[in-house]
Structure formats: C-alpha cells, structure tokens
BAZA-341047 format. One line per field, with one value per residue (C-alpha): residue number from 0; residue in three letters; x, y, z. Coordinates in nm, 2 decimals, always signed. Layout:
BEGIN
seq: NUM_... $
type: ALA_... $
X: X_... $
Y: Y_... $
Z: Z_... $
This chain:
BEGIN
seq: 0_1_2_3_4_5_6_7_8_9_10_11_12_13_14_15_16_17_18_19_20_21_22_23_24_25_26_27_28_29_30_31_32_33_34_35_36_37_38_39_40_41_42_43_44_45_46_47_48_49_50_51_52_53_54_55_56_57_58_59_60_61_62_63_64_65_66_67_68_69_70_71_72_73_74_75_76_77_78_79_80_81_82_83_84_85_86_87_88_89_90_91_92_93_94_95_96_97_98_99_100_101_102_103_104_105_106_107_108_109_110_111_112_113_114_115_116_117_118_119_120_121_122_123_124_125_126_127_128_129_130_131_132_133_134_135_136_137_138_139_140_141_142_143_144_145_146_147_148_149_150_151_152_153_154_155_156_157_158_159_160_161_162_163_164_165_166_167_168_169_170_171_172_173_174_175_176_177_178_179_180_181_182_183_184_185_186_187_188_189_190_191_192_193_194_195_196_197_198_199_200_201_202_203_204_205_206_207_208_209_210_211_212_213_214_215_216_217_218_219_220_221_222_223_224_225_226_227_228_229_230_231_232_233_234_235_236_237_238_239_240_241_242_243_244_245_246_247_248_249_250_251_252_253_254_255_256_257_258_259_260_261_262_263_264_265_266_267_268_269_270_271_272_273_274_275_276_277_278_279_280_281_282_283_284_285_286_287_288_289_290_291_292_293_294_295_296_297_298_299_300_301_302_303_304_305_306_307_308_309_310_311_312_313_314_315_316_317_318_319_320_321_322_323_324_325_326_327_328_329_330_331_332_333_334_335_336_337_338_339_340_341_342_343_344_345_346_347_348_349_350_351_352_353_354_355_356_357_358_359_360_361_362_363_364_365_366_367_368_369_370_371_372_373_374_375_376_377_378_379_380_381_382_383_384_385_386_387_388_389_390_391_392_393_394_395_396_397_398_399_400_401_402_403_404_405_406_407_408_409_410_411_412_413_414_415_416_417_418_419_420_421_422_423_424_425_426_427_428_429_430_431_432_433_434_435_436_437_438_439_440_441_442_443_444_445_446_447_448_449_450_451_452_453_454_455_456_457_458_459_460_461_462_463_464_465_466_467_468_469_470_471_472_473 $
type: MET_LYS_LEU_GLN_PHE_SER_LEU_VAL_GLY_SER_LEU_LYS_THR_ARG_VAL_ILE_LEU_SER_ALA_LEU_VAL_ILE_PHE_VAL_ALA_SER_ILE_TRP_VAL_LEU_ALA_ILE_SER_THR_ILE_ARG_LEU_LEU_GLN_SER_ASP_MET_GLU_ARG_LEU_LEU_GLY_GLN_GLN_GLN_TYR_SER_THR_ALA_ALA_VAL_ALA_ALA_SER_ALA_VAL_ASN_ASP_ASP_PHE_ASN_ASP_ARG_MET_GLN_ALA_LEU_GLU_THR_GLU_ALA_ARG_LYS_LEU_ASP_ALA_LYS_LEU_MET_ASP_HIS_THR_ALA_ALA_LEU_GLN_THR_LYS_LEU_VAL_ASP_LEU_SER_VAL_LEU_HIS_GLN_GLN_PHE_ASN_GLY_GLY_VAL_TRP_VAL_ALA_ASP_ALA_THR_GLY_THR_ALA_ILE_ALA_GLU_PHE_PRO_ALA_THR_THR_ARG_ARG_ILE_GLY_VAL_ASN_TYR_MET_ASP_ARG_ASP_PHE_MET_SER_ALA_VAL_LEU_LYS_ARG_GLY_THR_SER_THR_VAL_GLY_SER_PRO_VAL_ILE_GLY_LYS_LYS_ILE_ASN_ALA_PRO_ILE_PHE_VAL_MET_ALA_ALA_PRO_ILE_ARG_ASP_ALA_THR_ASN_GLN_VAL_ILE_GLY_ALA_LEU_VAL_GLY_VAL_THR_ASN_LEU_SER_ASP_PRO_ASN_PHE_LEU_ASP_LYS_ILE_THR_LEU_GLY_GLN_TYR_GLY_LYS_THR_GLY_GLY_TYR_ILE_VAL_VAL_ASP_PRO_LYS_SER_ARG_VAL_ILE_LEU_THR_ALA_THR_ASP_LYS_SER_ARG_ILE_LEU_GLU_LEU_LEU_PRO_ALA_PRO_GLY_LEU_HIS_LYS_TYR_VAL_ASP_ARG_ASN_ILE_ALA_GLY_TYR_GLU_GLY_PHE_SER_VAL_LEU_VAL_ASN_ALA_LEU_GLY_GLU_GLU_GLN_LEU_ALA_SER_VAL_LYS_GLN_ILE_PRO_ALA_ALA_GLY_TRP_TYR_ILE_LEU_LEU_GLY_THR_PRO_THR_ALA_GLU_ALA_PHE_ALA_PRO_ILE_ARG_HIS_LEU_GLN_GLN_ARG_LEU_VAL_PHE_VAL_ALA_VAL_LEU_LEU_THR_LEU_PHE_ALA_GLY_TRP_ILE_THR_TRP_TRP_ILE_LEU_ARG_ARG_GLN_LEU_SER_PRO_LEU_VAL_ALA_ALA_ALA_LYS_ALA_MET_ASP_GLN_LEU_SER_HIS_THR_GLN_GLN_ILE_PRO_ALA_PRO_LEU_PRO_ILE_ASN_SER_GLN_ASP_GLU_ILE_GLY_LYS_LEU_LEU_GLY_GLY_PHE_ASN_HIS_VAL_ILE_GLU_THR_TRP_THR_VAL_ARG_GLU_ASN_ALA_LEU_THR_GLN_GLY_LYS_GLU_LYS_LEU_GLU_LEU_ALA_ALA_SER_VAL_PHE_THR_HIS_ALA_LEU_GLU_GLY_ILE_PHE_ILE_ALA_ASP_ARG_HIS_HIS_VAL_ILE_VAL_GLU_VAL_ASN_ALA_ALA_PHE_THR_ARG_ILE_THR_GLY_TYR_THR_GLY_ASP_ASP_CYS_LEU_GLY_GLN_SER_VAL_THR_VAL_LEU_ASN_SER_GLY_ARG_HIS_SER_ALA_ASP_PHE_PHE_ILE_ASP_GLN_GLN_ARG_SER_VAL_ASP_GLU_GLN_GLY_PHE_TRP_LEU_GLY_GLU_LEU_TRP_ILE_ARG_GLN_ARG_ASN_GLY_GLU_VAL_PHE_PRO_ALA_LEU_GLN_THR_THR_ASN_VAL_VAL_ARG_ASP_ALA_SER $
X: +0.00_+0.14_+0.24_+0.03_+0.15_-0.15_-0.15_-0.35_-0.20_+0.17_+0.38_+0.53_+0.19_+0.08_+0.40_+0.37_+0.01_+0.08_+0.37_+0.18_-0.13_+0.09_+0.27_-0.04_-0.23_+0.05_+0.04_-0.33_-0.34_-0.07_-0.26_-0.59_-0.45_-0.26_-0.57_-0.77_-0.51_-0.47_-0.85_-0.87_-0.59_-0.73_-1.08_-0.93_-0.71_-0.99_-1.24_-1.02_-0.96_-1.33_-1.43_-1.19_-1.35_-1.70_-1.59_-1.46_-1.79_-1.99_-1.79_-1.84_-2.22_-2.22_-2.04_-2.26_-2.57_-2.44_-2.37_-2.72_-2.88_-2.67_-2.75_-3.12_-3.11_-2.92_-3.18_-3.47_-3.34_-3.36_-3.74_-3.97_-4.34_-4.38_-4.24_-4.45_-4.76_-4.67_-4.65_-4.55_-4.24_-4.17_-4.19_-3.94_-3.71_-3.71_-3.62_-3.31_-3.19_-2.96_-2.73_-3.03_-3.12_-2.78_-2.80_-3.16_-3.23_-3.60_-3.66_-3.73_-4.06_-4.20_-4.49_-4.70_-4.78_-5.05_-4.80_-4.94_-4.71_-4.73_-4.43_-4.20_-3.92_-3.94_-4.31_-4.36_-4.39_-4.73_-4.69_-4.86_-5.18_-5.08_-5.08_-4.79_-4.88_-4.92_-4.55_-4.32_-4.07_-4.34_-4.50_-4.15_-4.03_-4.35_-4.42_-4.07_-3.91_-3.60_-3.44_-3.52_-3.48_-3.78_-3.81_-3.76_-4.10_-4.26_-4.32_-4.68_-4.62_-4.31_-4.41_-4.05_-3.85_-3.74_-3.63_-3.65_-3.47_-3.67_-3.57_-3.81_-3.90_-3.95_-4.11_-3.96_-4.08_-3.90_-4.23_-4.23_-4.45_-4.35_-4.08_-3.82_-3.80_-3.54_-3.62_-3.37_-3.50_-3.34_-3.43_-3.23_-2.86_-2.80_-2.52_-2.55_-2.46_-2.10_-2.09_-2.34_-2.24_-1.90_-1.86_-1.63_-1.44_-1.62_-1.95_-1.94_-2.16_-2.32_-2.65_-2.76_-3.03_-3.27_-3.30_-3.61_-3.82_-3.60_-3.59_-3.30_-3.26_-3.03_-2.79_-2.55_-2.83_-3.09_-3.37_-3.33_-3.42_-3.71_-3.67_-3.81_-3.58_-3.70_-3.91_-3.75_-3.65_-3.63_-3.27_-3.01_-2.76_-3.02_-3.13_-2.77_-2.70_-3.01_-2.92_-2.60_-2.34_-2.01_-1.75_-1.70_-1.80_-1.89_-2.27_-2.57_-2.75_-3.13_-3.11_-2.96_-2.61_-2.30_-2.09_-1.80_-1.98_-1.87_-2.12_-2.06_-2.31_-2.39_-2.47_-2.58_-2.87_-2.93_-2.85_-2.59_-2.40_-2.32_-2.04_-2.07_-1.87_-1.97_-1.73_-1.68_-1.51_-1.35_-1.19_-1.12_-0.73_-0.74_-0.96_-0.72_-0.44_-0.65_-0.68_-0.31_-0.24_-0.48_-0.31_+0.03_-0.10_-0.22_+0.12_+0.30_+0.06_+0.14_+0.51_+0.51_+0.33_+0.58_+0.89_+0.76_+0.68_+1.03_+1.22_+1.02_+1.04_+1.41_+1.44_+1.19_+1.32_+1.54_+1.23_+1.05_+1.34_+1.34_+0.96_+1.00_+1.28_+1.06_+0.78_+1.02_+1.14_+0.78_+0.71_+1.03_+1.20_+1.52_+1.73_+1.78_+2.12_+2.19_+2.06_+2.30_+2.32_+2.38_+2.31_+2.34_+2.00_+1.69_+1.64_+2.01_+1.96_+1.65_+1.82_+2.11_+1.86_+1.71_+2.06_+2.13_+1.81_+1.91_+2.25_+2.10_+1.85_+2.14_+2.33_+2.02_+1.94_+2.29_+2.27_+1.93_+2.08_+2.37_+2.15_+1.92_+2.22_+2.34_+1.99_+1.97_+2.32_+2.22_+1.90_+2.09_+2.34_+2.05_+1.88_+2.17_+2.39_+2.50_+2.48_+2.15_+2.04_+1.75_+1.64_+1.48_+1.33_+1.42_+1.19_+1.38_+1.09_+1.19_+1.07_+1.26_+1.47_+1.65_+1.65_+1.97_+1.82_+1.53_+1.76_+1.99_+1.73_+1.43_+1.21_+1.01_+0.90_+0.55_+0.71_+0.92_+0.81_+0.66_+0.83_+1.09_+1.45_+1.43_+1.27_+1.63_+1.75_+1.90_+1.89_+2.26_+2.35_+2.31_+2.13_+2.46_+2.57_+2.28_+2.33_+2.69_+2.58_+2.33_+2.58_+2.82_+2.56_+2.45_+2.80_+2.99_+2.70_+2.78_+2.85_+3.05_+3.07_+2.97_+2.64_+2.41_+2.10_+1.79_+1.65_+1.28_+1.31_+1.46_+1.82_+2.08_+2.40_+2.68_+2.69_+2.91_+2.68_+2.74_+2.48_+2.49_+2.28_+2.09_+2.01_+1.79_+1.91_+1.81 $
Y: +0.00_+0.34_+0.56_+0.87_+1.20_+1.42_+1.75_+1.61_+1.27_+1.36_+1.34_+1.68_+1.84_+1.67_+1.77_+2.12_+2.15_+1.99_+2.23_+2.52_+2.44_+2.42_+2.75_+2.94_+2.81_+2.94_+3.28_+3.31_+3.19_+3.45_+3.72_+3.64_+3.61_+3.94_+4.12_+3.99_+4.09_+4.43_+4.48_+4.38_+4.61_+4.89_+4.84_+4.85_+5.16_+5.36_+5.25_+5.37_+5.70_+5.74_+5.65_+5.91_+6.17_+6.06_+6.08_+6.43_+6.54_+6.37_+6.54_+6.88_+6.83_+6.70_+7.01_+7.25_+7.07_+7.10_+7.47_+7.53_+7.32_+7.48_+7.83_+7.74_+7.60_+7.91_+8.15_+7.93_+7.95_+8.34_+8.32_+8.31_+8.29_+8.67_+8.71_+8.42_+8.61_+8.92_+8.82_+9.17_+9.17_+8.81_+8.90_+9.19_+8.94_+8.71_+9.00_+9.06_+8.69_+8.76_+8.46_+8.23_+8.41_+8.33_+7.96_+7.89_+7.99_+7.89_+8.13_+8.09_+8.08_+8.02_+7.78_+7.79_+7.49_+7.38_+7.37_+7.68_+7.93_+8.27_+8.46_+8.43_+8.57_+8.66_+8.75_+8.68_+8.30_+8.36_+8.07_+8.25_+8.08_+7.75_+7.44_+7.20_+6.94_+6.69_+6.71_+6.47_+6.73_+6.94_+6.65_+6.54_+6.87_+6.96_+6.62_+6.50_+6.85_+6.76_+6.93_+6.74_+6.74_+6.67_+6.44_+6.61_+6.71_+6.97_+7.28_+7.38_+7.74_+7.77_+7.46_+7.34_+7.05_+7.14_+7.00_+7.18_+7.18_+7.26_+7.35_+7.36_+7.69_+7.66_+7.87_+7.94_+7.60_+7.43_+7.34_+7.33_+7.62_+7.63_+7.57_+7.77_+7.63_+7.68_+7.59_+7.48_+7.51_+7.23_+7.38_+7.70_+7.73_+7.58_+7.45_+7.10_+7.23_+7.27_+6.89_+6.79_+7.05_+6.90_+6.61_+6.32_+6.25_+6.30_+6.13_+6.05_+6.23_+6.24_+6.18_+6.26_+6.02_+6.05_+5.68_+5.73_+5.83_+5.65_+5.98_+6.15_+6.50_+6.62_+6.49_+6.60_+6.51_+6.76_+6.57_+6.30_+6.54_+6.38_+6.06_+5.77_+5.47_+5.11_+4.97_+4.74_+4.40_+4.52_+4.63_+4.48_+4.76_+5.03_+4.82_+4.78_+5.15_+5.24_+4.99_+5.20_+5.05_+5.24_+5.15_+5.10_+4.83_+4.77_+4.76_+4.81_+5.12_+5.18_+5.30_+4.98_+5.13_+4.95_+5.18_+5.19_+5.35_+5.47_+5.53_+5.74_+5.82_+6.17_+6.11_+6.46_+6.46_+6.08_+6.09_+5.92_+6.04_+5.81_+5.89_+5.68_+5.65_+5.43_+5.14_+5.22_+5.53_+5.42_+5.11_+5.26_+5.26_+4.89_+4.80_+4.97_+4.77_+4.45_+4.52_+4.57_+4.25_+4.06_+4.21_+4.11_+3.76_+3.72_+3.83_+3.59_+3.31_+3.37_+3.40_+3.09_+2.90_+3.01_+2.95_+2.61_+2.51_+2.62_+2.45_+2.12_+2.12_+2.14_+1.88_+1.64_+1.65_+1.34_+1.15_+1.26_+1.14_+0.81_+0.77_+0.84_+0.59_+0.32_+0.41_+0.37_+0.04_-0.09_-0.03_-0.08_-0.34_-0.14_-0.11_+0.27_+0.42_+0.48_+0.81_+1.08_+1.12_+1.48_+1.45_+1.19_+1.27_+1.05_+1.12_+1.03_+0.71_+0.63_+0.70_+0.48_+0.20_+0.26_+0.23_-0.08_-0.23_-0.14_-0.30_-0.61_-0.63_-0.59_-0.88_-1.10_-1.02_-1.11_-1.43_-1.52_-1.46_-1.68_-1.95_-1.94_-1.99_-2.28_-2.43_-2.40_-2.56_-2.84_-2.90_-2.92_-3.17_-3.37_-3.39_-3.46_-3.67_-4.02_-4.15_-4.25_-4.01_-4.02_-3.78_-3.91_-3.71_-3.75_-4.05_-4.23_-4.19_-4.13_-3.79_-3.75_-3.96_-3.86_-4.02_-4.21_-4.37_-4.49_-4.63_-4.81_-4.96_-4.99_-4.80_-4.51_-4.22_-4.37_-4.69_-4.55_-4.20_-4.22_-4.56_-4.63_-4.66_-5.02_-5.10_-5.10_-5.34_-5.65_-5.85_-5.92_-5.67_-5.71_-5.48_-5.37_-5.25_-5.01_-4.90_-4.81_-4.64_-4.42_-4.34_-4.21_-4.00_-3.85_-3.78_-3.69_-3.58_-3.83_-4.20_-4.35_-4.72_-5.02_-5.20_-5.43_-5.29_-5.47_-5.37_-5.36_-5.69_-5.85_-5.87_-5.76_-5.57_-5.40_-5.02_-4.75_-4.52_-4.18_-4.05_-3.68_-3.49_-3.19_-2.92_-2.61_-2.26_-2.27 $
Z: +0.00_-0.10_+0.19_+0.20_+0.37_+0.47_+0.65_+0.94_+0.96_+0.93_+1.25_+1.17_+1.17_+1.49_+1.67_+1.54_+1.65_+1.99_+2.06_+1.93_+2.14_+2.45_+2.37_+2.27_+2.57_+2.79_+2.62_+2.66_+3.02_+3.10_+2.91_+3.07_+3.42_+3.37_+3.24_+3.54_+3.79_+3.63_+3.63_+3.99_+4.09_+3.88_+4.03_+4.38_+4.32_+4.14_+4.40_+4.68_+4.51_+4.43_+4.79_+4.92_+4.70_+4.81_+5.18_+5.13_+4.96_+5.24_+5.51_+5.34_+5.32_+5.68_+5.80_+5.60_+5.74_+6.09_+6.05_+5.93_+6.20_+6.47_+6.34_+6.33_+6.69_+6.81_+6.67_+6.79_+7.15_+7.12_+7.05_+7.35_+7.43_+7.44_+7.10_+6.97_+7.09_+6.89_+6.52_+6.41_+6.64_+6.53_+6.17_+6.23_+6.42_+6.12_+5.88_+6.10_+6.09_+5.80_+5.88_+5.82_+5.50_+5.36_+5.46_+5.35_+5.00_+5.03_+5.33_+5.70_+5.89_+6.23_+6.31_+6.63_+6.84_+6.60_+6.31_+6.14_+5.99_+6.17_+6.04_+5.74_+5.54_+5.26_+5.28_+4.91_+4.97_+5.14_+5.39_+5.68_+5.78_+5.61_+5.84_+5.80_+6.06_+5.79_+5.71_+5.89_+6.01_+6.18_+6.37_+6.48_+6.61_+6.79_+6.94_+7.02_+7.08_+6.87_+6.58_+6.26_+5.88_+5.66_+5.37_+5.03_+4.89_+4.66_+4.86_+4.93_+4.83_+4.62_+4.41_+4.38_+4.53_+4.88_+5.21_+5.55_+5.88_+6.19_+6.55_+6.84_+7.01_+7.39_+7.66_+8.00_+8.12_+7.84_+7.67_+7.29_+7.17_+6.80_+6.54_+6.35_+6.00_+5.73_+5.37_+5.10_+4.75_+4.55_+4.22_+4.30_+4.38_+4.73_+4.95_+4.80_+4.45_+4.53_+4.54_+4.28_+4.02_+4.01_+3.77_+3.85_+3.53_+3.20_+3.28_+3.65_+3.91_+4.25_+4.40_+4.76_+4.89_+5.18_+5.30_+5.51_+5.21_+4.95_+4.75_+4.57_+4.72_+4.45_+4.19_+3.92_+3.68_+3.81_+3.63_+3.91_+4.19_+4.40_+4.20_+4.40_+4.43_+4.38_+4.66_+4.92_+4.77_+4.41_+4.40_+4.63_+4.59_+4.68_+4.98_+5.08_+5.06_+5.25_+5.52_+5.59_+5.36_+5.31_+5.05_+4.68_+4.43_+4.07_+4.05_+3.82_+3.94_+3.95_+3.59_+3.47_+3.42_+3.53_+3.75_+3.98_+4.27_+4.62_+4.90_+5.21_+5.48_+5.59_+5.96_+6.06_+5.81_+5.79_+5.42_+5.21_+4.90_+4.61_+4.36_+4.05_+3.73_+3.43_+3.41_+3.04_+3.15_+3.47_+3.32_+2.98_+3.04_+3.15_+2.86_+2.61_+2.78_+2.74_+2.37_+2.34_+2.54_+2.31_+2.00_+2.14_+2.22_+1.87_+1.73_+1.96_+1.86_+1.49_+1.55_+1.77_+1.50_+1.23_+1.44_+1.56_+1.21_+1.09_+1.37_+1.35_+0.97_+1.00_+1.28_+1.12_+0.76_+0.82_+0.93_+0.62_+0.41_+0.59_+0.53_+0.16_+0.14_+0.30_+0.07_-0.23_-0.09_-0.05_-0.42_-0.61_-0.39_-0.46_-0.15_-0.09_+0.00_+0.37_+0.49_+0.62_+1.00_+1.10_+1.47_+1.75_+1.91_+1.90_+1.53_+1.46_+1.64_+1.45_+1.12_+1.24_+1.30_+0.96_+0.80_+1.00_+0.87_+0.51_+0.57_+0.71_+0.43_+0.18_+0.34_+0.34_-0.02_-0.12_+0.09_-0.07_-0.41_-0.34_-0.19_-0.49_-0.72_-0.51_-0.51_-0.89_-0.92_-0.68_-0.87_-1.20_-1.05_-0.89_-1.23_-1.46_-1.23_-1.36_-1.00_-0.86_-0.59_-0.35_-0.08_+0.24_+0.53_+0.90_+0.92_+0.64_+0.40_+0.03_-0.09_-0.42_-0.67_-0.99_-1.33_-1.27_-0.96_-1.16_-1.43_-1.19_-0.95_-1.17_-0.92_-1.06_-0.85_-0.81_-0.69_-0.41_-0.32_+0.03_+0.09_+0.36_+0.24_+0.36_+0.02_-0.11_+0.17_+0.02_+0.34_+0.33_+0.61_+0.98_+1.21_+1.36_+1.01_+0.99_+1.35_+1.28_+0.96_+1.15_+1.42_+1.16_+1.00_+1.34_+1.46_+1.14_+0.92_+0.65_+0.57_+0.29_+0.22_+0.02_+0.06_-0.13_-0.29_-0.41_-0.75_-0.83_-1.01_-0.70_-0.81_-0.57_-0.66_-0.47_-0.47_-0.33_-0.13_+0.02_+0.28_+0.37_+0.62_+0.47_+0.73_+0.70_+0.77_+1.14 $
C-alpha cells in the first residue's frame, strides 16, 4: 500500500500542532490572568480614590448641614413665648436673621404649636396661615421636641422641590411652643450644589439620597431630583446603601447602568452620598491595555506558529526522508542508499537504526541470491547426475529420486516415493551394520561405504553409497 502523507496525519503536523497548542495556551493563560489581575488592581485603586472623593464630599455636606442646623437652633433659642404672641415683632425678628437668610435659599418661617405658619421671610412666599402638621418634620419637632430634617417634597407654596430643617421653640418652662423652619429650595442654587455641580471624570456624578423616604434629594443630573428609588427588595444595591453601607463596588444602578460606585453616609442629616462613574469610562485605560495584550498575544501566537513550524520542519526533515525511502522500498524493492546522519540525538539514532536495517537487508538479499544460485546448481546436479540419488526425510521416507536412480534400481518415482528406504535393503547386512551407519551420520554428518541394494526386479547388486545430512538454515 502506498504511503500517504496528509496534512492532518503527518507526524510533523501533529507535533507542530501539539507544541503550538501548549505554547499558545501558555500565552493566553498568561494574558488572561494578567488582564484579570490588572482589572482587579485597577478596580481597587480607582475604587479607593473614588471613595476618598465621596468621603470628602460627604464630610463637606455634613459640615454644612451641621452649620445650618446649629444656626437654626441658636436662633430658635432666642425666640420666646412673648415674641410668639406678637407676630409683628416676630416678623421683624425674622427679617433681622440675615445669617439664616444666607443659609436657607427657600426662606425661613415660624410655626406655632399647631403647626401653622405665623411669620416668614421673605413674605412673598405667602406661607402665613398654612398648616404643616401633615409634614413629617413638623410633627416630629413639635411632638418630640427635637431638631429634625424633613423628607424632600414639593413645597406647598413655592411649588418646587425642597427639604426643610426645623428646630423647636420653647417657653420658659421648656415646653415646645413652636418651630423655627429653614427651607432649602433644591431647584435654585443651594449648598449641595458645590458637590453635585462638580462632575467626576467625564460622565461620573453624585446623588444625595434620603434613605427614610427612598428619594433622591439632589444629583449632578438635576432631572433626578425627587426621583423615587425602587421599593425594598427590588434592587439589592439600593437596599444595601439604605441599610447603611459604606464602601466602593462595581454595580448596576437603579437606571440599569454598570458603574464603579462609592457610598458614604452623611450622619448629621441621615442621608448618604453616592459617587458613580460608568465602568466604560472608569476602566477605559485597562480595557485599552487589554486590547493591546490581546493584540500582542495574537502576534505571539502567529510568531510561535511560524517558528515552531520552521524548527520542527528542519528537525523532522530526516524523518520525512526516511519515510520516503521506506515508501520507495515498499514499491520498487530497490534497496535505498543509507541516509546521512547529522546528529546523535533520537532522530540520529532512528536513522542509524534505519541504515542498519538497510545494511542487514542488503546482506540477506545477497545471501538469498547466493542461496538461490546454489539451489539452482544443486537442482541441476541432482537432475543430470549419472549416479543414482534419492532424498529421504528424517523418518527415512523417500521424498525425491533422480532419473539415474530410476535407471539403476528400476524403481520409478511412483514406486518408491513415500516408501521407507528399507525398500532397497538387500537383506545381506546385519542390524549392527545399519546402527553403525546411522551413528556415523549422526556424529559426522555423512557415511561412505559399500552395501548391497535390491533392485525392483529382486536382483541384488553391490553399490558405493554416500549418505549426507541436509540441514535447513536454522
């Protein structure tokens, strides 16, 4: 059968592919592990930087909140029951509280013990006479007597998103008789804007959330002011932040955007601030690096394939030559010339073995040729000899006779083939004669002597007989 060399079936191709797979797998494992380590390190580093920024922003908001609440409480302590009974004087007092005017862009006003506004500044908001007992901040400050911050809502009079801070007003007996309220209008410039108006990176931004109402007070994206966050159980990250989480992580926000986000609580107000950056922007450098690593890995893969092919082609070319020589030998029966051996490695040893096989084959072919010639000569001698010749096997059964044997003895091939050599026994020799004859054959390989032979017609005649042992090649 002709030896076929196919791309898939050849040893060279399989070795190249095996080596290439190992090398390429190593390249890609290294590239992927490097990318993951870099991304993990980048996420940690950027997250720590972002969290630090969020912490600074939260601290600034916390301080501003405390300043406003302390100013409100300080002024509330200056109001007494006598002043609460004279609304004109109370109104004049509010006009003089310039420190509060600067801190509350939505105005300040005073409510009596029923939660009804009795004085305000500026007067243009027309809050006087409006009852606010339905708002959470008013019921808290009047019933519990503690300063409080209200949930962000749409103001009843200014019709804009607001949140308020309220401090209790007490009489001489320390009874709560009203509340001093400061309003922050979230739609106008306010103290939170110095945080939310600043972007983080190109597209990152802030949101400030009131966890109690699950409402966004303000954000870099002003359209999200008073946005209601998902209900409990619908968004694990929102629930986690509302529960008091602080730190950074990669998450999908309530809008479905993947972000690197940092959360920091604002304890004075009970809010939290979230600073988020889309991962597409935050990890853009590492993703560019990933692309470069992939590109380099592809180049290394191609180079590894080419260099592996070139080296193995060079190293395995003697094997290809040996295979072609064997293919030629199987078809033409011509013994090829020995192959050159250029190295003493495994391939050199294989080629040496191949050359030894060729050498042995050559010797055997020569021996077979000589043996064939000898057999042809022996056959010619056997056929044309003047002496009678018979051949017997190890059991002394005649297997072949020549023409001279037939002429001398009168026995044809049909008469004696398959018969014991005793058919020629004349009866004149003793048993010891044949024993000595067999011993000589066994010990010396031949016997030469005179004996009497019986012809087919019964006549007996003396003959000179030579007996030789014929052995096979083994």
